[in-house]
N, CA, C and O atoms as a GROMACS GRO file, in nm:
protein
  316
    1MET      N    1  24.385  11.594 -15.403
    1MET     CA    2  24.291  11.551 -15.504
    1MET      C    3  24.186  11.463 -15.438
    1MET      O    4  24.220  11.373 -15.361
    2ASN      N    5  24.062  11.487 -15.468
    2ASN     CA    6  23.953  11.408 -15.415
    2ASN      C    7  23.948  11.272 -15.484
    2ASN      O    8  23.984  11.259 -15.601
    3THR      N    9  23.904  11.172 -15.408
    3THR     CA   10  23.886  11.040 -15.465
    3THR      C   11  23.744  11.030 -15.519
    3THR      O   12  23.648  11.050 -15.445
    4HIS      N   13  23.731  11.000 -15.646
    4HIS     CA   14  23.600  10.987 -15.709
    4HIS      C   15  23.588  10.848 -15.768
    4HIS      O   16  23.685  10.790 -15.816
    5ASP      N   17  23.468  10.797 -15.763
    5ASP     CA   18  23.438  10.668 -15.820
    5ASP      C   19  23.452  10.674 -15.972
    5ASP      O   20  23.414  10.774 -16.034
    6ASN      N   21  23.507  10.570 -16.031
    6ASN     CA   22  23.524  10.568 -16.177
    6ASN      C   23  23.394  10.585 -16.252
    6ASN      O   24  23.391  10.643 -16.361
    7ASP      N   25  23.284  10.536 -16.193
    7ASP     CA   26  23.153  10.552 -16.258
    7ASP      C   27  23.114  10.698 -16.266
    7ASP      O   28  23.058  10.743 -16.367
    8ILE      N   29  23.141  10.773 -16.160
    8ILE     CA   30  23.110  10.917 -16.159
    8ILE      C   31  23.196  10.990 -16.261
    8ILE      O   32  23.146  11.074 -16.336
    9LEU      N   33  23.325  10.958 -16.265
    9LEU     CA   34  23.415  11.021 -16.362
    9LEU      C   35  23.369  10.992 -16.505
    9LEU      O   36  23.371  11.080 -16.591
   10LYS      N   37  23.329  10.868 -16.529
   10LYS     CA   38  23.282  10.830 -16.662
   10LYS      C   39  23.152  10.904 -16.697
   10LYS      O   40  23.133  10.948 -16.811
   11GLU      N   41  23.064  10.918 -16.599
   11GLU     CA   42  22.938  10.989 -16.621
   11GLU      C   43  22.964  11.136 -16.654
   11GLU      O   44  22.902  11.192 -16.744
   12TRP      N   45  23.055  11.198 -16.580
   12TRP     CA   46  23.090  11.339 -16.607
   12TRP      C   47  23.150  11.351 -16.746
   12TRP      O   48  23.117  11.444 -16.820
   13HIS      N   49  23.236  11.258 -16.782
   13HIS     CA   50  23.304  11.263 -16.911
   13HIS      C   51  23.205  11.251 -17.027
   13HIS      O   52  23.223  11.314 -17.131
   14GLN      N   53  23.102  11.172 -17.009
   14GLN     CA   54  23.004  11.149 -17.115
   14GLN      C   55  22.894  11.254 -17.118
   14GLN      O   56  22.818  11.262 -17.215
   15ASN      N   57  22.884  11.336 -17.014
   15ASN     CA   58  22.780  11.438 -17.008
   15ASN      C   59  22.812  11.551 -17.106
   15ASN      O   60  22.915  11.617 -17.094
   16LYS      N   61  22.724  11.573 -17.203
   16LYS     CA   62  22.748  11.674 -17.306
   16LYS      C   63  22.754  11.815 -17.247
   16LYS      O   64  22.816  11.903 -17.307
   17ALA      N   65  22.692  11.838 -17.132
   17ALA     CA   66  22.694  11.970 -17.069
   17ALA      C   67  22.835  12.010 -17.023
   17ALA      O   68  22.863  12.128 -17.005
   18ASN      N   69  22.923  11.912 -17.004
   18ASN     CA   70  23.061  11.940 -16.962
   18ASN      C   71  23.154  11.967 -17.079
   18ASN      O   72  23.272  11.995 -17.059
   19TRP      N   73  23.104  11.959 -17.199
   19TRP     CA   74  23.185  11.982 -17.319
   19TRP      C   75  23.135  12.108 -17.389
   19TRP      O   76  23.027  12.108 -17.448
   20LYS      N   77  23.214  12.215 -17.384
   20LYS     CA   78  23.179  12.340 -17.451
   20LYS      C   79  23.214  12.328 -17.598
   20LYS      O   80  23.327  12.294 -17.634
   21TRP      N   81  23.118  12.355 -17.683
   21TRP     CA   82  23.132  12.344 -17.828
   21TRP      C   83  23.175  12.203 -17.870
   21TRP      O   84  23.224  12.184 -17.981
   22GLY      N   85  23.155  12.107 -17.783
   22GLY     CA   86  23.190  11.970 -17.813
   22GLY      C   87  23.339  11.942 -17.812
   22GLY      O   88  23.381  11.831 -17.847
   23VAL      N   89  23.420  12.041 -17.773
   23VAL     CA   90  23.565  12.027 -17.781
   23VAL      C   91  23.633  12.050 -17.646
   23VAL      O   92  23.725  11.976 -17.610
   24PHE      N   93  23.590  12.150 -17.571
   24PHE     CA   94  23.657  12.189 -17.447
   24PHE      C   95  23.583  12.131 -17.326
   24PHE      O   96  23.464  12.155 -17.309
   25TYR      N   97  23.655  12.056 -17.244
   25TYR     CA   98  23.596  11.996 -17.126
   25TYR      C   99  23.607  12.094 -17.009
   25TYR      O  100  23.716  12.143 -16.979
   26VAL      N  101  23.494  12.122 -16.944
   26VAL     CA  102  23.490  12.215 -16.831
   26VAL      C  103  23.400  12.155 -16.724
   26VAL      O  104  23.278  12.149 -16.740
   27ASN      N  105  23.462  12.111 -16.613
   27ASN     CA  106  23.386  12.054 -16.502
   27ASN      C  107  23.462  12.079 -16.373
   27ASN      O  108  23.566  12.018 -16.348
   28LYS      N  109  23.410  12.171 -16.290
   28LYS     CA  110  23.476  12.207 -16.164
   28LYS      C  111  23.478  12.092 -16.064
   28LYS      O  112  23.565  12.087 -15.977
   29GLN      N  113  23.384  12.000 -16.075
   29GLN     CA  114  23.378  11.888 -15.981
   29GLN      C  115  23.481  11.780 -16.013
   29GLN      O  116  23.520  11.703 -15.925
   30ASP      N  117  23.525  11.773 -16.136
   30ASP     CA  118  23.619  11.670 -16.179
   30ASP      C  119  23.761  11.711 -16.137
   30ASP      O  120  23.809  11.817 -16.179
   31PRO      N  121  23.828  11.629 -16.055
   31PRO     CA  122  23.962  11.666 -16.007
   31PRO      C  123  24.072  11.649 -16.111
   31PRO      O  124  24.184  11.695 -16.090
   32ARG      N  125  24.042  11.582 -16.222
   32ARG     CA  126  24.145  11.556 -16.323
   32ARG      C  127  24.176  11.683 -16.403
   32ARG      O  128  24.085  11.757 -16.441
   33VAL      N  129  24.304  11.704 -16.426
   33VAL     CA  130  24.345  11.814 -16.515
   33VAL      C  131  24.354  11.760 -16.657
   33VAL      O  132  24.309  11.826 -16.751
   34TRP      N  133  24.410  11.642 -16.674
   34TRP     CA  134  24.420  11.574 -16.804
   34TRP      C  135  24.321  11.459 -16.807
   34TRP      O  136  24.310  11.384 -16.710
   35LEU      N  137  24.249  11.445 -16.916
   35LEU     CA  138  24.155  11.335 -16.933
   35LEU      C  139  24.142  11.302 -17.081
   35LEU      O  140  24.178  11.384 -17.165
   36PRO      N  141  24.092  11.183 -17.113
   36PRO     CA  142  24.078  11.147 -17.254
   36PRO      C  143  23.977  11.237 -17.325
   36PRO      O  144  23.881  11.284 -17.265
   37LYS      N  145  24.002  11.260 -17.453
   37LYS     CA  146  23.905  11.336 -17.533
   37LYS      C  147  23.777  11.257 -17.546
   37LYS      O  148  23.770  11.141 -17.506
   38ARG      N  149  23.675  11.320 -17.602
   38ARG     CA  150  23.546  11.250 -17.619
   38ARG      C  151  23.566  11.122 -17.699
   38ARG      O  152  23.503  11.020 -17.670
   39ASN      N  153  23.652  11.129 -17.800
   39ASN     CA  154  23.693  11.010 -17.874
   39ASN      C  155  23.834  10.977 -17.824
   39ASN      O  156  23.930  11.040 -17.868
   40PRO      N  157  23.849  10.880 -17.733
   40PRO     CA  158  23.979  10.852 -17.672
   40PRO      C  159  24.092  10.822 -17.770
   40PRO      O  160  24.209  10.838 -17.735
   41VAL      N  161  24.059  10.780 -17.891
   41VAL     CA  162  24.161  10.752 -17.992
   41VAL      C  163  24.235  10.881 -18.030
   41VAL      O  164  24.350  10.877 -18.074
   42MET      N  165  24.168  10.996 -18.012
   42MET     CA  166  24.225  11.125 -18.051
   42MET      C  167  24.322  11.182 -17.949
   42MET      O  168  24.383  11.286 -17.974
   43GLY      N  169  24.339  11.117 -17.834
   43GLY     CA  170  24.437  11.163 -17.736
   43GLY      C  171  24.373  11.217 -17.610
   43GLY      O  172  24.270  11.168 -17.564
   44TRP      N  173  24.438  11.320 -17.554
   44TRP     CA  174  24.401  11.375 -17.425
   44TRP      C  175  24.365  11.522 -17.438
   44TRP      O  176  24.403  11.590 -17.533
   45THR      N  177  24.290  11.571 -17.340
   45THR     CA  178  24.254  11.712 -17.336
   45THR      C  179  24.265  11.762 -17.193
   45THR      O  180  24.283  11.684 -17.099
   46LEU      N  181  24.254  11.891 -17.177
   46LEU     CA  182  24.261  11.954 -17.046
   46LEU      C  183  24.121  11.982 -16.993
   46LEU      O  184  24.028  12.006 -17.070
   47ASN      N  185  24.107  11.980 -16.860
   47ASN     CA  186  23.984  12.022 -16.795
   47ASN      C  187  24.001  12.172 -16.768
   47ASN      O  188  24.072  12.210 -16.675
   48PHE      N  189  23.936  12.256 -16.846
   48PHE     CA  190  23.956  12.399 -16.839
   48PHE      C  191  23.889  12.464 -16.719
   48PHE      O  192  23.889  12.587 -16.707
   49ALA      N  193  23.832  12.384 -16.629
   49ALA     CA  194  23.779  12.438 -16.504
   49ALA      C  195  23.890  12.452 -16.400
   49ALA      O  196  23.870  12.514 -16.296
   50HIS      N  197  24.008  12.394 -16.428
   50HIS     CA  198  24.121  12.402 -16.336
   50HIS      C  199  24.217  12.511 -16.379
   50HIS      O  200  24.246  12.526 -16.498
   51ARG      N  201  24.267  12.586 -16.282
   51ARG     CA  202  24.365  12.691 -16.313
   51ARG      C  203  24.492  12.632 -16.372
   51ARG      O  204  24.553  12.691 -16.462
   52SER      N  205  24.532  12.516 -16.323
   52SER     CA  206  24.657  12.457 -16.372
   52SER      C  207  24.649  12.420 -16.520
   52SER      O  208  24.753  12.409 -16.586
   53SER      N  209  24.530  12.400 -16.572
   53SER     CA  210  24.519  12.367 -16.715
   53SER      C  211  24.568  12.482 -16.802
   53SER      O  212  24.624  12.460 -16.909
   54TYR      N  213  24.547  12.605 -16.755
   54TYR     CA  214  24.594  12.720 -16.833
   54TYR      C  215  24.746  12.731 -16.828
   54TYR      O  216  24.809  12.775 -16.924
   55TRP      N  217  24.806  12.692 -16.716
   55TRP     CA  218  24.952  12.688 -16.709
   55TRP      C  219  25.008  12.582 -16.803
   55TRP      O  220  25.109  12.604 -16.870
   56TRP      N  221  24.941  12.467 -16.807
   56TRP     CA  222  24.983  12.362 -16.902
   56TRP      C  223  24.973  12.412 -17.045
   56TRP      O  224  25.065  12.392 -17.125
   57LEU      N  225  24.863  12.477 -17.077
   57LEU     CA  226  24.843  12.529 -17.212
   57LEU      C  227  24.950  12.632 -17.246
   57LEU      O  228  25.006  12.629 -17.356
   58PHE      N  229  24.978  12.722 -17.153
   58PHE     CA  230  25.081  12.823 -17.173
   58PHE      C  231  25.218  12.757 -17.195
   58PHE      O  232  25.289  12.791 -17.289
   59GLY      N  233  25.252  12.662 -17.109
   59GLY     CA  234  25.382  12.595 -17.119
   59GLY      C  235  25.398  12.516 -17.247
   59GLY      O  236  25.502  12.520 -17.312
   60LEU      N  237  25.293  12.443 -17.284
   60LEU     CA  238  25.301  12.363 -17.406
   60LEU      C  239  25.303  12.449 -17.532
   60LEU      O  240  25.351  12.405 -17.637
   61THR      N  241  25.252  12.570 -17.522
   61THR     CA  242  25.251  12.660 -17.637
   61THR      C  243  25.383  12.735 -17.651
   61THR      O  244  25.439  12.743 -17.760
   62PHE      N  245  25.432  12.790 -17.541
   62PHE     CA  246  25.547  12.879 -17.548
   62PHE      C  247  25.682  12.814 -17.520
   62PHE      O  248  25.783  12.865 -17.567
   63PHE      N  249  25.687  12.704 -17.448
   63PHE     CA  250  25.815  12.638 -17.421
   63PHE      C  251  25.886  12.596 -17.550
   63PHE      O  252  26.006  12.617 -17.560
   64PRO      N  253  25.817  12.538 -17.648
   64PRO     CA  254  25.886  12.501 -17.772
   64PRO      C  255  25.935  12.622 -17.852
   64PRO      O  256  26.022  12.607 -17.938
   65LEU      N  257  25.882  12.741 -17.825
   65LEU     CA  258  25.926  12.860 -17.899
   65LEU      C  259  26.057  12.917 -17.846
   65LEU      O  260  26.120  12.998 -17.914
   66ILE      N  261  26.099  12.878 -17.728
   66ILE     CA  262  26.221  12.934 -17.668
   66ILE      C  263  26.343  12.909 -17.756
   66ILE      O  264  26.416  13.005 -17.783
   67PRO      N  265  26.370  12.786 -17.803
   67PRO     CA  266  26.487  12.767 -17.891
   67PRO      C  267  26.478  12.849 -18.020
   67PRO      O  268  26.580  12.899 -18.068
   68VAL      N  269  26.360  12.862 -18.075
   68VAL     CA  270  26.343  12.940 -18.197
   68VAL      C  271  26.377  13.087 -18.171
   68VAL      O  272  26.446  13.149 -18.251
   69LEU      N  273  26.329  13.141 -18.060
   69LEU     CA  274  26.359  13.280 -18.026
   69LEU      C  275  26.507  13.301 -17.997
   69LEU      O  276  26.565  13.401 -18.038
   70VAL      N  277  26.568  13.206 -17.927
   70VAL     CA  278  26.712  13.218 -17.897
   70VAL      C  279  26.792  13.217 -18.026
   70VAL      O  280  26.883  13.298 -18.043
   71LEU      N  281  26.759  13.127 -18.118
   71LEU     CA  282  26.831  13.122 -18.245
   71LEU      C  283  26.808  13.249 -18.328
   71LEU      O  284  26.901  13.300 -18.391
   72ALA      N  285  26.687  13.300 -18.328
   72ALA     CA  286  26.657  13.422 -18.403
   72ALA      C  287  26.736  13.539 -18.345
   72ALA      O  288  26.790  13.619 -18.421
   73ILE      N  289  26.742  13.551 -18.215
   73ILE     CA  290  26.816  13.660 -18.152
   73ILE      C  291  26.965  13.644 -18.179
   73ILE      O  292  27.033  13.742 -18.208
   74PHE      N  293  27.017  13.521 -18.170
   74PHE     CA  294  27.158  13.495 -18.197
   74PHE      C  295  27.194  13.534 -18.340
   74PHE      O  296  27.298  13.596 -18.362
   75GLN      N  297  27.111  13.499 -18.437
   75GLN     CA  298  27.139  13.534 -18.576
   75GLN      C  299  27.127  13.684 -18.597
   75GLN      O  300  27.204  13.742 -18.674
   76TRP      N  301  27.032  13.747 -18.531
   76TRP     CA  302  27.014  13.891 -18.544
   76TRP      C  303  27.135  13.966 -18.490
   76TRP      O  304  27.180  14.064 -18.550
   77LEU      N  305  27.189  13.918 -18.376
   77LEU     CA  306  27.305  13.985 -18.316
   77LEU      C  307  27.432  13.962 -18.396
   77LEU      O  308  27.520  14.048 -18.399
   78ASN      N  309  27.442  13.847 -18.462
   78ASN     CA  310  27.563  13.816 -18.538
   78ASN      C  311  27.550  13.853 -18.686
   78ASN      O  312  27.642  13.829 -18.765
   79GLY      N  313  27.437  13.910 -18.721
   79GLY     CA  314  27.416  13.963 -18.855
   79GLY      C  315  27.431  13.865 -18.961
   79GLY      O  316  27.416  13.899 -19.079
   0.00000   0.00000   0.00000
């Protein structure tokens, strides 16, 4: 990971050009995968310019579904 000055990171974060539709952060120069949302009170978001952000999104979406699928299959098999 590259070392970047906090001022540069803050400037990138505040630049509207790095926010697609005002919601999705996309900046290839920013080494952070996770960063605060435009309104930091709302939590964190992913930098969608990084490949690893899509793995995070996939994992956070489908990992919680594993127990549900296992239980559904178990009930289906046991009728």
